[in-house]
N, C-alpha and C positions, 0 to 999 in steps of 0.2 A: 420596642427597642429602637434606639437611634443608631445610625451608622452601621447598619447590617448586623453582623454578629460580634462586632467589637464592643467590649465593655469599657466604660469609663467610670471611675470611682467618684463618688460624691458623698460627703458626710453631712448629716443633719446637724443643725446648729441649735436646736431647741427641743424640748420634750413635747412635741406636738404629735398627736395620734391621727392617722388617717383611718377612718372607718368606712368600709365598703360593704354595702348591702342594698338590694333592690327593693326592700320592703320599708315603706315610710314609717310604719309603726315601730319596727325594730330600730330604725335610724333614730327616731325620737327617744325611745327608751334608752338606747346606748348613750346618746348624747346627754340626756338628763343625768344618768348615773355617773358617767365619766366626769362631766363638768361639776357635778355635785361633790366630787371627790378631788377637785383641783386640777384635773387634766384639761389641756387645750385640745379641742377636737375639730377636725375638718371632716366633712361627710361627702362621699361620692356614691351616687346611685347606681353605678355600674363599674365593671372592670375598665372599660374604655375611659370613663370619666376619671377614674383613679390614675390611669396612666398619664392623662393630660395634666392632672394636678401634680403628679410626681415629676413632671418636666420642669416645674417652677419651684418645687420645694422638696428637699430630701427629708423624708420622714424617718425618725428613729424607730417608730413602731407603726406597722400597718395591721389592722384587724380587719379580716375579710371573711365574708360569707363564702361557703364552699360552693354552693350551687346557685349560679346566676345565669341568666340568658347571655348568649354570645361569648363571654369570656368568664370562665369559672375561676374560682379562687386559686386553684393549683396553677393554672396557666398564668394568672396575674402575678403570683409569687415568682414564678420562673422569669417573667419579663422584668419585673421590678428589681429582682436580685442582681441582674446584670449591671445596671447603672448605679445601684445602691447596695453594695455587698455587705455593708454593716447593718442594714435595716433588719429588725427582728419582726417576725410575722406571728400572728395569732389567728387561728382559723375558728370561726364561729359557725355552727351548723345546727339545723333542726334534726339532722339524721343521727339516730342513736348509735348504730353500728357503722361508723364512718371508716372508710378505707382510704387512707392518704398514701400515695406512692412513697416509698421509702428510699428514693434515690438520695445520694449524698447531699445534693444541693438542698433538698427539702428537709432532710433530717437535721442539718446544721442551722437552717434558717427558721423553722417553725418551732417556737418555744412552747406552744400549748394549743390544745383544742378545747373550746368551750362550747357546751351545748345550749341551745335556745329552748325554752326561755331561760334567760340568764339568772343565776343566783348571784345577787349583788356582791356578797363577800368574796366569792370565788372570782368573779370578774375583776373586781378592784385589786385583789391580790395578784392576779395574773398580769394586769397592766403594770403594777409596780415592779414585779419580778422581771417582766420583759424589758422594761426601761433600764433596770439595773444591768441586765444582760447586755443591752446596747451600750451602756456607758462603759462596761468592762471591755467591750470590743474596741472602742475608740480611745479609751484612756486606761490602758493596762495598769495594774497595781505597780507602784514603784518598786524597784528592786530592793530587797531587804538589805540592811546594813550587816556586815559580818559574813563569815564563811558559812554558807549552807552546804550540807552534804547529802547526797543521795546514796542510799544503800542499794546496790544493784546485786540481786541474787540471780545468777545465771551460770549454768554449768557448761555452756557452749561458748568458747572464746569468740567465735565469729559473731554470734548473736549479741554478746556483750559489747563487742567493738561497734556493731551497728547501732546499738542504743547510745553509746557514747558519741558516735559521729552525729547522730540525730540531735543530741543535746547541744552540740556546737552551733547548730543553726537556731537556737532559741536564746531568749534573754538570760537563761540560767548561766551563772558564772561561778558556781560553787565547785565543790570537789565531788568526785564519784568514787565511792569505795566499793570495790568488787569482792564478792564472796561467791564461791562456786557451790557451796552446800548450805542448805537452810539451817542446819544445826549451828554452823559457824556464825551465820548472820544473826541468829537469835541471841547469841552471846554478845 
C-alpha cells in the first residue's frame, strides 16, 4: 500500500487480467487458455511483482494463487483492494479443501475459487463472470424508466422505517408499499 493506511481509488480502463502465480508451468497454461479466449493477460511471478505492476495499471480482474512464498494470495488481495476497490479477485489453488478468511473485505472482493489443474470451461466462464461483475461495479445499470415499487412486508414499524431510510441512500427512486402482514402482501 502506498501512503500508509490511506486508500485511494483507481478504476481500471480496460479488460486486462493480472495473473499471479509462482509456477512457470501454471503461468504458461493460464496465459495460453485466457489469450486463446480473447483475454488480455499480464503475468506476475510473485505477490510483490503484482503489487509493483498494480502501481502502474489498475486491473479489473486479478487472478491469484493462494499459496506463494513471501506474500500469499489473501494478503495480496487485501493490499490491492485498498488502492483498487472495484477490482474483482479470483483465487486459484491446488489445495482441495481451501479455507479462505471470510472477513467482509474478502467476501465482497473474491468472486470465485478455481482449483488447479484448471478445467478450461470453468476457468473461462469464471473470467467472463468476474469481468461482468467488475463492469457492474463501475457502470451500474441505468435507472429504469417509470415508477418501480418495492413491497415491504414488515410488522415492526421501526424496522420498516429503517429499511426505507436505507433506500434513500441508494439509486432507487421508486415507491415503497408497506404491508404488515404476509396475507395482505400476497393479495
